[in-house]
BALOBA-994357 format. One record per residue (C-alpha): x, y, z; residue in three letters. Coordinates in steps of 0.25 Angstrom, whole numbers, padded with zeros to 4 digits, always signed. Layout:
REM BALOBA-994357
XYZala;...
END
This chain:
REM BALOBA-994357
-0080+0078-0287unk;-0074+0066-0281unk;-0066+0066-0268unk;-0052+0061-0267unk;-0052+0047-0260unk;-0041+0041-0252unk;-0037+0026-0256unk;-0045+0021-0243unk;-0057+0029-0247unk;-0056+0023-0261unk;-0055+0009-0256unk;-0067+0011-0247unk;-0075+0017-0258unk;-0071+0006-0268unk;-0077-0004-0258unk;-0090+0002-0256unk;-0103-0003-0261unk;-0113+0008-0260unk;-0127+0004-0255unk;-0137+0012-0261unk;-0150+0011-0269unk;-0143+0014-0282unk;-0133+0003-0281unk;-0118+0003-0281unk;-0110+0016-0281unk;-0097+0018-0289unk;-0086+0022-0279unk;-0080+0032-0289unk;-0093+0041-0287unk;-0091+0042-0272unk;-0086+0054-0263unk;-0079+0052-0250unk;-0080+0060-0237unk;-0066+0059-0231unk;-0055+0069-0228unk;-0052+0070-0243unk;-0067+0074-0246unk;-0067+0087-0252unk;-0072+0093-0265unk;-0063+0097-0276unk;-0062+0111-0281unk;-0069+0120-0272unk;-0078+0109-0266unk;-0076+0105-0251unk;-0080+0093-0243unk;-0082+0092-0228unk;-0086+0080-0218unk;-0094+0080-0205unk;-0101+0070-0197unk;-0108+0065-0184unk;-0103+0055-0174unk;-0088+0054-0175unk;-0088+0056-0190unk;-0096+0057-0202unk;-0095+0062-0216unk;-0102+0070-0226unk;-0099+0079-0237unk;-0102+0092-0245unk;-0096+0099-0256unk;-0097+0111-0264unk;-0089+0117-0276unk;-0090+0128-0286unk;-0099+0119-0294unk;-0114+0120-0290unk;-0120+0107-0284unk;-0128+0100-0295unk;-0143+0101-0294unk;-0144+0086-0296unk;-0134+0074-0295unk;-0133+0060-0299unk;-0121+0056-0291unk;-0113+0060-0279unk;-0101+0065-0288unk;-0110+0076-0293unk;-0111+0081-0279unk;-0101+0087-0270unk;-0090+0079-0263unk;-0096+0070-0252unk;-0110+0072-0257unk;-0120+0062-0263unk;-0130+0063-0273unk;-0145+0059-0269unk;-0149+0052-0282unk;-0164+0053-0277unk;-0163+0068-0278unk;-0151+0070-0286unk;-0146+0080-0275unk;-0132+0080-0269unk;-0132+0077-0254unk;-0122+0077-0243unk;-0121+0064-0236unk;-0117+0061-0221unk;-0111+0049-0214unk;-0106+0047-0200unk;-0102+0036-0190unk;-0107+0035-0176unk;-0095+0033-0167unk;-0102+0034-0154unk;-0100+0019-0151unk;-0085+0020-0153unk;-0073+0027-0147unk;-0066+0037-0156unk;-0052+0040-0152unk;-0045+0049-0162unk;-0047+0043-0176unk;-0050+0029-0170unk;-0064+0024-0168unk;-0064+0013-0157unk;-0073+0001-0157unk;-0075-0010-0147unk;-0080-0021-0157unk;-0074-0025-0170unk;-0087-0024-0178unk;-0094-0011-0173unk;-0107-0006-0178unk;-0104+0007-0186unk;-0116+0017-0188unk;-0119+0031-0191unk;-0128+0040-0200unk;-0128+0044-0214unk;-0135+0053-0224unk;-0135+0051-0239unk;-0144+0049-0251unk;-0153+0037-0252unk;-0145+0024-0255unk;-0133+0028-0248unk;-0125+0017-0241unk;-0115+0016-0230unk;-0104+0006-0229unk;-0093+0003-0218unk;-0079-0001-0223unk;-0069-0007-0213unk;-0055-0005-0218unk;-0053-0009-0232unk;-0064-0019-0232unk;-0078-0020-0238unk;-0089-0011-0233unk;-0100-0015-0224unk;-0114-0009-0228unk;-0120-0001-0217unk;-0135-0002-0213unk;-0143+0011-0215unk;-0154+0015-0207unk;-0160+0029-0210unk;-0148+0038-0209unk;-0139+0028-0201unk;-0129+0017-0205unk;-0123+0006-0197unk;-0114-0006-0199unk;-0109-0018-0191unk;-0094-0020-0195unk;-0090-0034-0197unk;-0083-0041-0185unk;-0068-0038-0184unk;-0070-0026-0193unk;-0063-0017-0183unk;-0049-0021-0177unk;-0041-0016-0166unk;-0032-0008-0176unk;-0038+0004-0184unk;-0049+0000-0193unk;-0054+0010-0204unk;-0069+0011-0206unk;-0076+0018-0217unk;-0090+0021-0217unk;-0094+0025-0232unk;-0108+0030-0237unk;-0111+0030-0252unk;-0124+0033-0260unk;-0129+0030-0274unk;-0124+0043-0279unk;-0109+0038-0277unk;-0107+0047-0264unk;-0098+0042-0253unk;-0096+0046-0238unk;-0085+0039-0230unk;-0081+0040-0215unk;-0068+0033-0210unk;-0065+0029-0196unk;-0054+0021-0189unk;-0059+0010-0180unk;-0052+0002-0169unk;-0056-0009-0161unk;-0055-0008-0146unk;-0057-0022-0139unk;-0049-0018-0126unk;-0055-0012-0113unk;-0048-0001-0106unk;-0034-0002-0101unk;-0033-0001-0086unk;-0020+0001-0080unk;-0015+0005-0066unk;-0007+0017-0066unk;+0006+0019-0058unk;+0001+0021-0043unk;+0011+0022-0032unk;+0008+0018-0017unk;+0019+0019-0007unk;+0022+0006+0002unk;+0019+0012+0016unk;+0026+0001+0023unk;+0038+0011+0023unk;+0031+0023+0027unk;+0038+0033+0037unk;+0028+0037+0047unk;+0028+0050+0056unk;+0020+0048+0069unk;+0024+0062+0075unk;+0011+0068+0073unk;+0003+0057+0080unk;-0002+0052+0066unk;+0006+0043+0057unk;+0011+0051+0044unk;+0016+0042+0034unk;+0027+0045+0023unk;+0026+0034+0013unk;+0041+0031+0011unk;+0039+0017+0005unk;+0041+0013-0010unk;+0030+0016-0020unk;+0022+0004-0025unk;+0016+0006-0039unk;+0002+0000-0039unk;+0004-0002-0054unk;+0017-0008-0053unk;+0015-0023-0050unk;+0005-0034-0050unk;+0000-0032-0036unk;+0009-0022-0029unk;+0010-0022-0014unk;+0004-0010-0006unk;+0007-0007+0008unk;-0001+0004+0014unk;-0005+0009+0028unk;-0020+0005+0029unk;-0024+0018+0037unk;-0017+0027+0026unk;-0027+0021+0016unk;-0038+0028+0023unk;-0043+0041+0015unk;-0041+0048+0029unk;-0031+0041+0037unk;-0032+0042+0053unk;-0019+0046+0060unk;-0011+0044+0048unk;-0007+0050+0035unk;+0003+0050+0024unk;+0013+0061+0020unk;+0010+0058+0005unk;-0002+0050-0001unk;+0000+0035-0003unk;-0014+0030-0008unk;-0018+0017-0013unk;-0022+0021-0026unk;-0023+0015-0040unk;-0022+0023-0053unk;-0026+0017-0066unk;-0029+0021-0080unk;-0040+0016-0090unk;-0036+0018-0104unk;-0045+0015-0116unk;-0050+0022-0129unk;-0062+0026-0121unk;-0066+0021-0107unk;-0080+0019-0104unk;-0084+0029-0094unk;-0088+0024-0080unk;-0082+0010-0082unk;-0069+0013-0075unk;-0071+0005-0062unk;-0062-0001-0051unk;-0064-0010-0039unk;-0055-0015-0028unk;-0054-0030-0023unk;-0046-0040-0015unk;-0038-0051-0021unk;-0050-0060-0015unk;-0059-0052-0024unk;-0066-0045-0013unk;-0071-0032-0019unk;-0067-0020-0010unk;-0072-0009-0020unk;-0082-0013-0031unk;-0081-0008-0045unk;-0082+0007-0044unk;-0078+0019-0054unk;-0064+0023-0054unk;-0061+0037-0050unk;-0060+0047-0061unk;-0047+0047-0068unk;-0037+0059-0067unk;-0033+0068-0079unk;-0023+0057-0083unk;-0034+0046-0083unk;-0029+0039-0071unk;-0039+0033-0061unk;-0035+0032-0047unk;-0042+0023-0036unk;-0037+0027-0022unk;-0040+0015-0012unk;-0042+0018+0003unk;-0045+0010+0016unk;-0055+0020+0020unk;-0061+0033+0014unk;-0059+0038+0000unk;-0067+0033-0012unk;-0061+0018-0012unk;-0060+0013+0002unk;-0056-0001+0005unk;-0056-0005+0020unk;-0048-0018+0017unk;-0036-0010+0012unk;-0033-0008+0027unk;-0033-0022+0031unk;-0031-0032+0019unk;-0017-0036+0014unk;-0018-0042+0000unk;-0021-0040-0014unk;-0031-0030-0019unk;-0036-0027-0033unk;-0041-0014-0040unk;-0049-0018-0052unk;-0052-0008-0063unk;-0061-0009-0075unk;-0066+0000-0086unk;-0073-0001-0100unk;-0070+0006-0113unk;-0080+0012-0123unk;-0082-0002-0129unk;-0086-0008-0115unk;-0073-0016-0115unk;-0070-0017-0100unk;-0056-0019-0094unk;-0053-0023-0079unk;-0039-0022-0073unk;-0035-0026-0058unk;-0024-0020-0050unk;-0019-0027-0038unk;-0011-0022-0025unk;-0006-0030-0013unk;-0011-0022-0001unk;-0005-0022+0012unk;-0011-0012+0022unk;-0002-0008+0034unk;-0007-0005+0048unk;-0006+0008+0054unk;+0007+0013+0059unk;+0012+0013+0073unk;+0022+0023+0078unk;+0034+0016+0084unk;+0044+0024+0092unk;+0059+0020+0095unk;+0061+0010+0106unk;+0067+0016+0119unk;+0075+0009+0130unk;+0067+0004+0141unk;+0068+0005+0156unk;+0080-0004+0157unk;+0089+0007+0152unk;+0084+0016+0163unk;+0088+0009+0176unk;+0100+0005+0184unk;+0103-0006+0194unk;+0106+0004+0205unk;+0094+0013+0203unk;+0083+0003+0200unk;+0088-0011+0204unk;+0073-0016+0205unk;+0070-0013+0191unk;+0083-0017+0186unk;+0080-0031+0193unk;+0071-0034+0182unk;+0083-0035+0173unk;+0087-0048+0179unk;+0075-0055+0184unk;+0064-0062+0176unk;+0052-0056+0184unk;+0050-0043+0177unk;+0055-0035+0165unk;+0062-0023+0161unk;+0059-0014+0149unk;+0070-0014+0139unk;+0064-0004+0128unk;+0051+0002+0125unk;+0045+0007+0112unk;+0033+0016+0109unk;+0023+0015+0098unk;+0011+0023+0095unk;-0002+0020+0088unk;-0006+0032+0079unk;-0017+0024+0071unk;-0031+0023+0073unk;-0031+0009+0068unk;-0026-0003+0077unk;-0015-0012+0073unk;-0008-0024+0078unk;+0007-0023+0081unk;+0017-0034+0082unk;+0029-0029+0091unk;+0041-0037+0093unk;+0054-0034+0100unk;+0067-0039+0097unk;+0081-0037+0103unk;+0095-0038+0100unk;+0106-0044+0109unk;+0106-0040+0123unk;+0120-0039+0130unk;+0122-0038+0145unk;+0133-0036+0155unk;+0131-0038+0170unk;+0139-0037+0183unk;+0135-0046+0194unk;+0140-0048+0208unk;+0138-0062+0215unk;+0143-0063+0229unk;+0141-0061+0244unk;+0135-0050+0252unk;+0138-0049+0267unk;+0126-0043+0274unk;+0128-0039+0289unk;+0116-0044+0296unk;+0121-0043+0311unk;+0132-0036+0318unk;+0131-0042+0332unk;+0128-0057+0332unk;+0132-0066+0345unk;+0141-0077+0342unk;+0145-0085+0354unk;+0157-0094+0354unk;+0154-0106+0346unk;+0141-0100+0339unk;+0138-0107+0326unk;+0129-0096+0321unk;+0131-0092+0307unk;+0132-0078+0312unk;+0144-0081+0320unk;+0152-0088+0309unk;+0163-0079+0304unk;+0163-0084+0290unk;+0154-0089+0279unk;+0158-0096+0266unk;+0155-0088+0254unk;+0156-0096+0241unk;+0162-0089+0230unk;+0152-0081+0221unk;+0154-0075+0207unk;+0156-0061+0212unk;+0156-0049+0202unk;+0154-0053+0188unk;+0152-0045+0175unk;+0146-0053+0163unk;+0140-0050+0149unk;+0132-0057+0138unk;+0120-0057+0130unk;+0106-0056+0136unk;+0094-0063+0131unk;+0082-0055+0138unk;+0068-0058+0134unk;+0061-0045+0128unk;+0046-0043+0128unk;+0036-0032+0124unk;+0026-0024+0133unk;+0017-0014+0126unk;+0012-0002+0134unk;+0000+0007+0130unk;+0005+0020+0134unk;-0009+0026+0135unk;-0016+0015+0143unk;-0004+0009+0149unk;-0009-0005+0145unk;+0002-0015+0142unk;+0003-0027+0132unk;+0013-0038+0135unk;+0016-0051+0129unk;+0029-0054+0136unk;+0036-0056+0122unk;+0044-0048+0112unk;+0032-0049+0103unk;+0019-0041+0105unk;+0007-0041+0096unk;+0000-0028+0100unk;-0014-0023+0095unk;-0012-0008+0094unk;-0025-0001+0096unk;-0030+0010+0087unk;-0027+0025+0090unk;-0040+0031+0095unk;-0046+0041+0086unk;-0043+0055+0091unk;-0033+0049+0101unk;-0018+0051+0102unk;-0009+0040+0096unk;-0007+0029+0107unk;+0007+0025+0111unk;+0012+0011+0116unk;+0025+0006+0121unk;+0033-0007+0118unk;+0041-0011+0130unk;+0052-0021+0128unk;+0054-0029+0141unk;+0064-0040+0146unk;+0060-0048+0158unk;+0075-0050+0162unk;+0089-0050+0157unk;+0093-0063+0164unk;+0107-0062+0160unk;+0109-0050+0169unk;+0106-0059+0181unk;+0118-0061+0191unk;+0123-0075+0193unk;+0116-0083+0204unk;+0129-0090+0208unk;+0122-0099+0217unk;+0113-0089+0223unk;+0099-0091+0227unk;+0090-0092+0214unk;+0081-0080+0215unk;+0075-0070+0205unk;+0085-0060+0201unk;+0080-0047+0207unk;+0084-0035+0215unk;+0088-0038+0229unk;+0092-0030+0242unk;+0103-0034+0250unk;+0108-0026+0262unk;+0102-0014+0255unk;+0108-0017+0241unk;+0099-0020+0230unk;+0104-0028+0219unk;+0100-0036+0206unk;+0102-0051+0207unk;+0099-0063+0215unk;+0093-0063+0229unk;+0103-0062+0240unk;+0107-0076+0245unk;+0111-0077+0260unk;+0122-0087+0261unk;+0125-0086+0276unk;+0130-0078+0288unk;+0143-0076+0295unk;+0149-0067+0305unk;+0158-0057+0299unk;+0164-0051+0312unk;+0164-0059+0325unk;+0167-0052+0338unk;+0174-0063+0346unk;+0174-0055+0359unk;+0159-0053+0359unk;+0156-0066+0351unk;+0147-0058+0342unk;+0147-0057+0327unk;+0147-0042+0323unk;+0144-0045+0309unk;+0135-0055+0304unk;+0135-0056+0289unk;+0125-0062+0280unk;+0131-0068+0267unk;+0123-0065+0255unk;+0126-0070+0241unk;+0121-0060+0230unk;+0121-0060+0215unk;+0119-0046+0209unk;+0118-0039+0196unk;+0127-0027+0197unk;+0127-0021+0183unk;+0121-0024+0170unk;+0120-0019+0156unk;+0112-0023+0144unk;+0114-0019+0129unk;+0102-0022+0120unk;+0107-0022+0106unk;+0093-0018+0101unk;+0078-0020+0103unk;+0069-0021+0091unk;+0054-0018+0089unk;+0046-0024+0077unk;+0032-0019+0076unk;+0024-0025+0065unk;+0010-0024+0060unk;+0003-0034+0052unk;+0016-0042+0052unk;+0024-0031+0046unk;+0035-0023+0054unk;+0032-0008+0055unk;+0042-0002+0045unk;+0040+0012+0048unk;+0045+0011+0062unk;+0058+0019+0063unk;+0071+0011+0065unk;+0073+0016+0079unk;+0059+0010+0083unk;+0063-0003+0078unk;+0076-0006+0086unk;+0084+0000+0097unk;+0098+0004+0097unk;+0107-0004+0107unk;+0102-0001+0121unk;+0112-0002+0133unk;+0108-0003+0148unk;+0117-0002+0160unk;+0112-0005+0174unk;+0123+0003+0181unk;+0129-0003+0194unk;+0121-0009+0204unk;+0131-0005+0215unk;+0132-0018+0222unk;+0141-0017+0234unk;+0156-0018+0233unk;+0163-0016+0220unk;+0151-0020+0212unk;
END
């Protein structure tokens, strides 16, 4: 009984030229093995195969199998008649698909003209042809029980192409297998998955435990979000086990990627890391195993871990991670991903600036120290700031001091002071001794004055190691300081920035014709004062006894110029601390600038109303 045929099967059958010892076979005498192959009536048909698929047939019915046959139609559905023995036999045909990738109903090939082969079993004289689409068949070469055929160039296209493998024999039997082939000419698709890393320049850092604990508060940078995204990370936090520092939440330098293909060739998923100068830092090595979602992740570190690169701690510039893989057809894809790397030096704790010794003394209490304010031989401390080294890595700090306007007011006295030097001096009649003169001309002096204005003091920096007491001084408002590493197992090491000024010359009292001497602290008749050196102008007799002709009050006339009271208002003092040319952004605002600071000297308690 003949099987029902689809239109395509009829077209294939009509195009066949059976190759057998008995010559051409008429298409109408063939049987098909296909989803429609089933015996009529009570007969039945079935298919089975080896490889990915094969076809064979057997049938049975209420009529008994003939004892002899002369053509396939006399046998059951899908059977052939062995003309040499006149016996009905069950043929078999299969396609070996081991060289291909099967995905659902599609067979993928890496070339447009693959070699197809398989096995068959059929009566003598049987032949095998392969038909591409609706074209002419290509005769397969037969060797024993195997068949093979080289398809013509361009036979398989990137779109679905139907392939029919048909076996016929001289008795008119036919077995057909159909497969959908597609051409795969593209290697695996390698893509960087969205991977976020925080910009650590805006970290907030807690030093209260003695270690630096980072909270990554900066914006998230997507490593897959640009041509070469900029990455700012603390170098020491890129260690697998950072020393004297940690993060409140992880922020690894990690690249996640997917590799998509019909079938990726096992063991070909590789990566390497290099600089933009093509210096290989990690040579080609296998990617870590993917997670359940098929995502591969490469975690890069400065030290420790599977993928450590020491240069990540020191080099600023572009780096590349190259990824490659092959598919089942040995087609390779390589993709490069760039990032612009900026390693950050270890953090330094910087505490708020405090008022210096200037704000702790008064003229009347400490005139000697206060004298530093108005001369140019010493200096006084305006402010000081503590910073602490927590890291086990050295770094270089650039420390620069700036200031706002400095306003001053001062009260000065420039005048004469009569000092009794003798209360009994002989003055005979006609004596010309100065001690016997009853008057002395005193040119007018400025007297008491109160003035104010803007001062322009020069500030400089002194750094003090609180542990050793060693000092570092450049005499300028800028200091480049090499900060030693914290010793392993030791406590954090503290230093102080001292802001000094050699003088506030605007506080100097007027000379007013007095002798030019350094402004300092002077002692006059038990009176200490800040100002110019006492200037003896002359001597005269303040009280003459005309009876005894003796001067009972010889006075020395001394001119003096003294600072009686002063105040300073410093709008602000700023500290800018930088590493590698970048200001430390994590320093709190109250450690960067001071509020307005005011100092009042108090009254120097000069004699008289001053």
